[in-house]
VEXMARDREN-425978 format. One record per residue: x, y, z of N, C-alpha, C in turn; residue in one letter. Coordinates in steps of 0.1 Angstrom, whole numbers, plus 5000, padded with zeros to 4 digits. Layout:
N
XYZXYZXYZA...
# end
This chain:
318
212489911404211490071406211290101388X209690091385209790141370209190251374X210890381363210190461365209690541356X208890661356208390731347209590811336X209290851324210190951321210591061324X211991111328211791251328211491361324X211691431324210891581326211791651313X211591651297211791691292211791841292X210791931294210492081299211192101310X212092171314212192181327212792341328X211392411320211692501326209992571341X209892721343208592691351207792631350X207592681340205692701335206092481326X207092441325206692271319206692231334X207392271351207492171360205992211368X205592301368204292361371203292251363X203292291351202092181337202492021345X203791951347203891871348203491781369X203891881373203191891390201491841392X200891931384199691971382198791841378X199391751370199191611359199491561365X199691551380200391461390198591381399X198491281401197191311405197191331423X198691261426198291261441199091431443X199091531433199091691442198491731438X196891671441195591761444195991801459X195491931455195292011465196392121472X197792101466199092191466198992291461X199592371468199292501470200692601461X200792611447201992611436201592781434X201292861444200892981437202393071442X203193031453204293101457205193051457X205993021451207092921450208592951439X209592911439210992911435211692791425X211992861418212892781408214092791409X214592661412216192681409216692571405X217892571395218292461388219892471391X220292291397221492241397222092161386X223192091387223791971386222891891375X222191831389221991721391220391731385X219591791393218291811395217391991391X216492021388215792091389214492101400X214592211412214092191419212492381422X211692271425210192381427210192361439X209992531446210092531460208992601467X208292541473206892601480207192631494X206092731504206492751513206992591525X206092551517205492381523206892251521X206592271502206892141500208192151488X209192051486209992031476210091961464X209791981459209691901442210891891439X211791781432213191771424212791711409X212891761399213091651388214391681388X214791521377216291491378216491541364X217691591359217591691345218091561336X218991471339218691361330218591211332X218691101324218390961327219690891331X220690981329221890901337221690901357X221191031355220591021379220190911380X220990861389220090711396219390791407X217690781397216890811409216290701418X216190611410216090491418216990431433X217790491433219190461442219290581452X218790721448218390801456217090781465X216190741461214890661467215390591481X215990511474216690401481217090441495X218490531493219090581499218190691511X217690761511216590851516215790741527X215390641517214590551529215390481537X216690481534217890371544218690451553X218090601549219090671563218690781570X216990751570215790791577215890751594X216190861601216590821616217990791617X218490741611220190681613221190811613X220590951610221491031606221091151619X221991231624220991301640220691421635X220291421620220191551614219091471607X217691581605216091561595216891551581X216391471573216691391559215191441554X215091451538214091431532213391321536X211691331540210891191539209991201528X210091121516209891131502208091141506X207091241505205991221506204991131493X205191121477206091051469205691061454X206591001444206691001437206191021424X206691071417205391131401205290991394X204090981390203390861386203590921368X203590991366203491051352204891121346X205491181357207091221353207491181367X209391191364210591151372210391261381X210191241393210091331403209991291417X210391381427210091291442209491441451X208391421457208091521466207991491481X208891601488208991611502208991701508X208091741520207891801528209091871530X209292041532210292101534211292131545X212592101545213292111558213092281562X212392301572213192411578213992451585X214492491585216092571595216492771585X217592741593218392931594219692841582X219892931571220792911564222492961572X223292931561224692941570225393071558X225493141564226093321558227693271567X228693251551230293291553230293421572X229793561567229693661579229393621589X228793511595228493451605229493391615X230293311606231393241605232193341609X232893441605233693511604233793631612X231793631624231593761636231293641645X231093491644230493421650232293421666X231193351677232293291686232793141686X233893181689234493041688233492911696X232592951703232092851707230492801693X230492941686229392901678230592811664X231592881663232092811653232692631657X232392621667232892511672231692421673X230392461676229392351674228992341655X229292431648229192411636229992271633X231292341638232392231628232192091634X232092071652231891931652230591881650X229491951646228391871638228391841622X229391911622229291861605230591731605X231391731615232191621612231491491619X230591511633230091371631228791371625X228191471617227191401604227691311596X229291351593230091261583229991161587X230891121604230991041604229590901610X228790981614227090901613226990841601X227190961590226990891577227790771568X229090751578229990651577229190551578X228790551592228490431600226890391596X226290441587224790451585224990331573X226290321563226690221555226490081559X226490001558227589871556228189771541X229189711540229289661527228089591519X227189551525226089501520224889621518X224589711526223989791518224289901509X225989901508226289961494225589881484X226289751483226089651472224189661474X223389621481222089631480221189771472X221889881475220789981470221790081460X222789951458222890031444224090141444X224590151452225590241453226890261442X226990341439228290311427229390381432X231090291424231790431426231990551418X232790611430232990741420234290711406X235290651414235990661402237390701404X238490761396239190811406239190911405X240391031406240691131413239791251399X238591331411238091361404238791531397X238391551385238991651379239991611373X240991531378242191491374241791451354X241191371354241491371338240791461329X239991591334239691701331240991821325X241491811336242591891336243791851330X243791731331244891681321244591681306X243391631302243091671283242991821284X242791901293242892031288243792111288X244992021293246692091299246792211284X247292201277247592241266246892391267X245892341269244792521266245192591274X246092541287246492661293248092751293X248092891298249192941294250092841297X251492891289252892801287253492871306X252992931309253792991324253692891332X251892851332251592801345251592661350X251592591333251092471329252592391341X253192371339254292261351253992321362X253592401371252592421380251992361381X250592301371249492291375250292141368X250992061364251591931368251391951379X252491981384252991921400251991941409X250992051410249492011415248891891408X248891861396247691741395248691601402X249791591400250791491405250691451423X250791571427251091591438249291551446X248091581440246391541438246391441443X247191381427247091171426247591091436X248891191443249591141450249191131466X248091241473247491211484246191171485X245491131472244491061469244690881466X246090831465245890741463246390681478X247290811488247490781504246190781507X245390841510243990871514243190741517X243490681499242590581500243490491505X244190451507245290331516245190351528X245090441531244290481548243290471546X242390521541240990451549240390371543X240190381529239390281517238590401514X237590321503236590401500235890361509X234890501512233990521519232490581510X231090541513230390621513230090811512X230090831500229690951498228391031496X228391131503227491221503227391271485X228491281485228491371468228491501470X227391561476227491771473227491811488X228191741498228391761506228891941510X227692011511228292201511226792241519X227292361526226392391532225292461527X225392491516224092561508222792441506X223392301510222292171508221592151525X221992231532222292201547221092351553X220692301560219992351573220792381588X220392471595221492511604220392551617X220592551633220292601642220792731642X220992851631221492911640222792991624X222693081620223293151608224893081610X225593081619226992971621226192831638X225892781635225392671648225492531639X224692461649224992321645224092291631X224592201623223592121617221992061619X220992131611219892011619219091981602X219692011590218691911582219491911566X219491841566220691811552219991671541X219691761525219191711514220191721502X219691641487219791621482221491521479X220091371479221191261479221591191459X221391281453221291221442223091211436X223691251441225291201435226091111450X225291021458225690951465226490831459X228390801463228390721459229990661471X230690561462231690551471232990611461X234290621475235190731471236290761483X236990851477237790911491236791011496X237290971511236791121523236591251514X237991251505238191401507237191461495X236391391491235691461477234591501486X234091491499232991521511233291661511X234691651517235391731524235491851519X235991851506236691971499235192061490X233992021495232692091491232992221503X233392181519233392291527234892331527X235492321516237092421519236492541512X235392571503234892641495233792711499X232892651509232492771523232392881527X233592901528233793031536234793181520X234893081508235293121499236193071488X236393091476237193001475238693051474X239692961466240592991469241393101460X241293141450241293241437241193351446X240093401454239993551461240793581469X241393451479241993511490243793581482X244193621493245893691488246593551499X246193501495247193331508247093271497X248193221493247793101485246992981489X246592881479246392751485246592711498X246292651508246592551515247092641527X246492801528246492841538245792961539X244592961529243693131526242393051540X241693221540240793161551239693071547X239293031535238492971529238392841537X239692801544239792661553239892681563X239692761571239692701587238492701588X237292661583235892571585236692471581X236792401572237792311570238492221575X239492321579240192271593239792241607X238692331605237792291622236992121619X236392101610235691941604236491841610X238191851599238991761603239391781614X239591891626240591791638239591761642X238091771643237091711648236891601640X236891571637237191441627237491321637X238891381634240091361647239791291655X239291351663238591351681237491251678X236491241670235291171672235691011669X236791001653237490861646238390811650X239290901662240890871662240590781671X240090721679240690661687240890531682X240990491672241490321672242790341662X243490451661244790531655245690621666X246890541664247690641679247590811670X248190921681247991031675248691071666X249391021664250591021648249591001638X249390871635248790821628247190921622X246590951637245391051630246091181627X247191241632247491361627248291371617X248391281608249191271596247891271586X246991121588245891161579245291221582X245191351593244091481592244991541583X246291611582247091671574246591601560X246591481557245991451545244991521540X243991481547242591541541242691661540X243091741547242991881543244091941532X245191911528245591931520245091851505X244691711503243991731494242391771494X241691831503240491831501240792011495X241892091500242392181492242692161480X243692091470244292051462243092001450X241691961459240591891447240092011444X239892131455239292241449239992341443X241092341443242292351432241792341417X242092251420241592141407239892191397X239592171408237692231401237892341400X238292451411238192611402239392661392X239692541386240892571371240692491363X239492381365238392341357237492411351X236492531359235592531354235592691353X237092751351237592891343238492851336X238192961329238893011317240092981321X241492921306242192871316243792951318X243293121306244193221310243693261327X242793231332242793301347243293241358X244293081353245293041361246593151357X246493231350247993351357247293361372X246393431378246093521389247393391397X247493251396247993161405249193181401X249793221390250793181385252393161399X252193231411253493261420253493171425X252393091429252193001439252492881429X251692821413252392721408253092671403X254292851402255392861402256192751409X256192751423256292781432255992551434X255592511432254892361431255792301418X255992361413257092361401257992311400X258592471411260392411412260592351423X259492331434259592231447259192071441X258792001427258591901427259391891420X261091941417261991871404262791821416X
# end
């Protein structure tokens, strides 16, 4: 696919000018719009349309378009149906997927049936996503491997900047993280990942209900399943916000139910013990991945709030 250039001025005015310059945008009502920025894309949202601009040249725009076409009708939820792509500026335009946004409060106040509806639909979506891609599809669509454990290299290279009191605990966290990552890959193998599988990229039937829509496929890759799962670990709050240590905090409630749902839906070919063991790895690895992400995104001095827990990790690793 021959692609036009990436938009350099991704301010609201720059995006509006770029859209106005596209022949296929004639008649689009841009008077009411919302401007959003993510890691990979900048988004112009109207009541009816989404216009997404990749932020950098290294975002694999052509693969994203191909994946969107490939998954259409293969998943139990709605996905973007691209109406047109920019001829003069690199962007995609698709009708907005309408639905209800998830709220943590709805989870905490929801009934057991509501929670199960959400967690089971997330598990079914993850399974349908994996089953939508064959090995030939991965090659044909140009889906790239993620590589090694995310955040591991970043934290290892910056370890010297952390307070000395927490460094042994961070080393223990990273070692356990790498061990579980290898264990999961050995048991399951690499799978096709959505790459940004969090509830902010979805709409639901209710604030705590079944998933009905999924978008943002700019991070699709192959790798360990826990990469997609770890985004759900932060859906109810991040580990540092809990009075409980990582591995037992309220932020894991949703993830734990999704992992159980994955076992019910995909464990038929494994024994009950194997399914249970793999579920424990998924849960622990996803949580450690979330911890590693948080440590990498915050000032090193903030790691001291986990001093007791990290110290316990270091003691247990000896």
